[in-house]
N, C-alpha and C positions, 0 to 999 in steps of 0.2 A: 533512569530516562526518560526523558521528557514528554510525556504525550498529553496531548487534549485533544478531546471530542463534542461535536456536539453532531446532531438529526436534523436533519434538512431533506422530506419527504419522502420519507420507509430509508435514506440512503447513513447507513452512519460516519463522517467524513473522522479519520484518525488524523489529529499533526503532531509531523512530528515535531521536533523542539529539540535538534541538538544540527548541530552541522555536520557530527559524525553517526555512520550508522556504519555498527560492523562486531568482531566478534564481543565489543566489554560490554555493545547491548540490545544485540539484538536478540537474544528471548526473550526481553521484555513486551517488544512489541509481536512478533513473536506469541508467543502471550494470549497477547491482549486482539489477537484476530480470532488464534482457535475461540477464547472463552464466546469471543459477540457470535460464531457460528455458531458453535456450542448452545449456546442462548435463544439463539430459533434469529438471529437479524442475516438476512438475505440477501441485502446490499452493501459494502465496505468498500468505503471508495481509500483510500490512503495516501495522503501530500508530502510535500516529497518536501517543500520547498525551502526550507530551511533548514536542508542536506545538500552541504557540501561534499561528503565523500562514504562511500558505499564499498568494501569487498564483502569475496564472497559469504561474506558469515549475513550479512547483511539482504542479499539474494539469496542468500536459501530463505531465511525470516520469512523473505516471500513470494518466492515457490514455495512452503512450506502454506504460507497465506494460499496460497491461489486455487494448493492441491486439497486445501479446508473447504473450502469453500463449492468445490465444485464434488467433495461429497457429502456436503450438507444444500444441495443444490442453488448454491448461491454463489453471486457474482463478488470475485475483490476489483478495482482496477486501481489506478494508478492516475495521481495529479503536478502540474507543476516541476518537472524533474528538471534538475539548473544541468547545464551541456557537460559536468565534468558525470554528471549521474547518468546522467543521459546514454552518452558516450559509453560506459559501462554495461548498460540491456542492449546495446547496438553487438557492443566487442563480442557479448557470451550467448550472443541472439533472443537471449530475453524478448526485445521489445514484437518479434512474434510471437512470444506468445502470451504475452501482458496487451488490455486497451492500455494507452496512455495518452493524457491528455494534456493539454498546454497549462486550462484552471485547473479547478475545486467548478465552475459555475455549468463548463463546457461538459464535464462530470458526469456534478446533479442530473445536466441534464438531459445528458444521456442513457443514463440508468433506468429514465423518464418513457424515452421511446420501447 
């Protein structure tokens, strides 16, 4: 899986550089997020702007990251969802679980407030 990351104002941003987040690659994202929280990071943002398709495994990896954040007294937020991916979050009602932002900038600012 092609992941990139950067830190802005104590927020670690993970950019998923794949068109699909599915059973073939979701475990790598799950592991990356888990490691960040285990290493003491508290604020993680997953940017999904390149992801055009997500399946139940991809959703499961993000839910796992969310649970990991809670168990480490951290926060996991999402940004830049394409319409098809956003529809999956709405269909599964996960948009009620995650804080989802239209852009990375808005999400980073939200961590600061």
